[in-house]
N, C-alpha and C positions, 0 to 999 in steps of 0.2 A: 556310433557307440551306443550299445544297448544299456538301459538303466541297470541290468543285472550285473554288468561287469565294470561299471565305472564310467567316468566322463571323458576319458581321452581316446578319441577315435580318429583313424586316419581319413583325411578328406577324400572325397570321391571326385569325381570330375576328371717324371723323368728320373732315371736311376742314378745312385750315388756314384757310379763309375764314371759318369760324364761331368761331375761337378767341378773338378779341377780344370777340365777343358773350358767349361763355361766361365769360371772365374778368371782363367787366363785371358780369354777373349775380352771380358769386361775390363780387366785391369789394363790390358793393352789399349783399348779404346779410350779409357779415361787418361791414360798417360799421353796418347797422341793429342787429345783435346787440350790437356793441360799445357802442353808445350806451345800451343798457339795463344795462350793467354798474353795479353798486352799487345797483340798484333792486330787490334781492331781497325787500324788504319787501312788494313788490306780490304776491309769491307766484307760484303756478303760472300764474296768468292772464297774467303778463308773458311767460313762456316760450311759452305757447300762442298769444298774440297775435303775437309775433315769428315763431314757427314757421309760423303760418298765412300770413303775408306771404311768408316764405321758400319754403314749399312751393308756393304759387301761382306764384311766380317761377320755381321749378325746372320745374314742369309746363310753363309757357310756354316756357322755355328748351329743354325736351325736345322740344316740338313744333318749334321753330325748328331744332334740331340733328338731328331725325329719329331721336331716341333710341328704342330698343326699349321698348314700353310696359311690358314686364315689369320694366324697371329703374327706372321712375319711383318705385315704392314704396320701393326701396332708397335712392334719392337723398333722398326725403322723410324717411325715417327717419334718414338720416345728418345731414341739415340739423337736425332736431330735436335730435339728439344733440349736435352742435357748439354749437348755441345754448344748450342747457342748461349745457354746460361754460363758455361765455363769460359767462353771467349768474351763474355760480357755484353752480348747483344740482346739479352732477354731473360725473363724468368721462366723456370720450367715448372709446370704444374704436375705435382706428384700423382695426379689422378688420371693420367691418360690411359685409355682402354677402350674396347669396343663392345663390351657386354659383360654380364654377370660373371662369366668364367674368367675374364681378365681383371676382375676387381677383387675386393675383399669382402667377406661376409660381415654381417652385423657385429660379430664378436671380435673382429680383428681389423676394423676399418682404418686403424691407424698404422697398419703395416706398411712399410715402404713398397713401392711398385715392384721392385726387383725380387721381393720376397715371393710374390705370386708368379711373376714371369720366369725368374731363374731359379727359384728355391734357395736363394742365398740371402743372408742378411736379415732373416726373420728374427723377431724378438725371442722366440722359442725355436731356435734352429732345428728343423726336423732331423732327427737322427734315428728314427724308428726303422729297424730292420723287420720286414715281414715275418722273418723266421723267429723273431723275438716276441712277437705279439701272442698273447694268450687268448685263446678262443673261448667265448662264453658257453655255458652249458646249453645243450640243445642244438648246437651247430658242430659241423665237422670242418676241419681246415680245407678239405677238398671240395666242399660245397660250392656251387657257382656263386652264391651270394657272398660267401666269405672271400673267395678269390677276388671278387669285384671290390669288396671293402678293403682288402689288402693292397690294392693297386694304387690308393691315394693316401696321403698323410692323414687327412681328415678321417677317412675310413679306418685306418689302422688305430688312430687314437680313440675312436668310438668303440671299436672292438675291445681294446685294452680297458677302457673305462667300464664297459659292461661286465667284463670278466672281474676286474678289481672290485666291483660293487656287487658281485654275486647275483647278477640279474640274468635269468635264463631266457632263452628264446624258444618259443613254441611255434612251430610251423604246423598249423592245424587245418587239414583239408575240409573239416566241417565248420570252420569259423567263418563269420561274415565280416569282411573288412579286415582292418588291422587296428590293434589298440594296446595301450599299456594299462594293466588293471591294478597298478600299485605293487605288484609282486613279480609279474613276468610280462614279456612282450609277446603278443600273439599275432601271428601273420597268417591270414586266410588265403584262399586261392586268388591269384592275380595281384596279391599285395606282398608276395615273398620276394622282394628285390631290395638291393642295397640302399637305394634312395629312401624307401619307405622305412627301412630299419634306422637310418639316420634320423628321420622324423620321430619315430617312436622313442628312440634313445634320448631325444631332446626332452620328451615328456618325462621319462625316467630321471633324467638329470634334474629337471625342475623339482620333482618329488624329493630326491635324495638331498638336494641343496636347500630345501624349504622354501622354494620360490613359487610353488604351484598355488593356484587360487584355492582358498579354503572354503568349502561349501557351508561351513558353520558360520561364516561371516554373516552378520545380521543385515548387512547392506547388500541387497540383491543385485543392484546395478554394478557395484564394485566387484562382486564375485563374477558376474557374467562377463564384464569387460577383462578382468584378469585371466579368465579361462580362454576367452576368444583370442586375446593377445598372445597367449602361449601357443595356440594353434597357428597363429600367423607366423610366429618366430620359427616353430617347427617346419612349416611349409617352405618358408624362405630357405631354411637350412637344407631341406630336401631338394629344392631347386638348384642351389649352388653345388651341392654334392653330386647331383646327377650331371651338371656341367663338367665337373671334374672327372667323373667316371668316363664320360664320353671323350674328353680330352685324352684320357688314357687309352682309348680304343674300344671302350665298351659300347655295346648296342643297347641303348636305353631310351624308351619313348619319352615324349613330353610329359612333364609332371603337372599336377593340378596347379593352376595359377601361373605356370611358367610363361605362356604366351603373353599374359597381361604384365607380368614382371618385366619381361624382355621389352615389350612395347613402351612401357613407361620409362624404362632405363634409356633406351635408345632416344626417345624423344627428349629427355633431359640433356643428353649429350649434344643432340642437334641444337638445343637451345643455348648451348654454350656453358652449361652448368658443369661443376666438377664431378669427378666420379663418386665422391662421397654423397653428393646431392642426388646423383643419378640412382645410387643404391637406395637412398631414402625414398625416391620416387617410386622405385620398383616395390620396395616394402609397402608403401602406402597403397599401391594398386592392389597388392594381395590383400591388405587389410580391408579395403573397400569391398572386395569380393566376399569376404567373410561376413562383414556387418551388413551388407545389402542383399544377402540370399544367394550370391553366386557360388558359394561353396556349401555343400551339405555333408552330413556324416555318412560314412560308408556302411554304417550298421542299420540306420533306420531312415536315412534320407531327409532328416530334418535340417533346416538352416541352423547354423551354430548358435546364434543368440537365443533362438527358441529352445533348442536342445538344452543348453545350459540353464536357461531360465526355468524350464520344466524340472530339470534335475534339482535346482535350488528349491523349488516349490515342493517337491516330494520330500525334501529333508526338513521342511520347516512347518 
């Protein structure tokens, strides 16, 4: 991010028609499991029998829904876990999953697992129809970046928020990197993709909601930490949104910090930690990159703490 344009620079480095079917499968599974309550004397065989039926139904449902094959194993494990808890042979950890795309982002870590897996039971049940989403100025509904954004609930909500807050998008072939300059989001060559737009929209949201770091803060360290933490949050949102876009069939490369996020997440899961803890581990891995020079701005190549420190110095 160049000093001339402000401090926020991009880092360098299932359809509604199927929801009744999904809900019917899930209701059926819970019903079958519940009917086995009180039969614990039958032992592990009871659980295995019910689980076999449930897993078979989940696989069939996955085929109907077009679910990524990599997630079938997660769904199956989850079903077994839930049935075990229903028949009384164990507790079910709500955090089962196999990666960031099977979990919840920092803003919705308390959502139930089935919100992410099946798109049901969310605290703010997704009801956004792509045709009802308003497109922010500077973009066209037929643009590839817009079509990718419209493919996920997160993307649709970001587009609507940008439109509601009159934030234009400028795709500038002469720009370096991507940045939010407190009045518009600018995307330069190589940065005009949906995941980057989610990142920059996060900066815009911080500004609109009054949460961004204020360079007039007399405490230099507090300002730098606040600004860098905002970058970390935006980058994690970028990683999670990219995962969702890929799950929807989009071709999108690895995002800055994504390998480190995934490695930390998977290691935490292997260590027996919950999904919330694994997400925090991934977040911390991205944070470490920012604070230890592993991430640099896309506009001038500076490490973020140095960049924001220099920006604060220039204003004081």
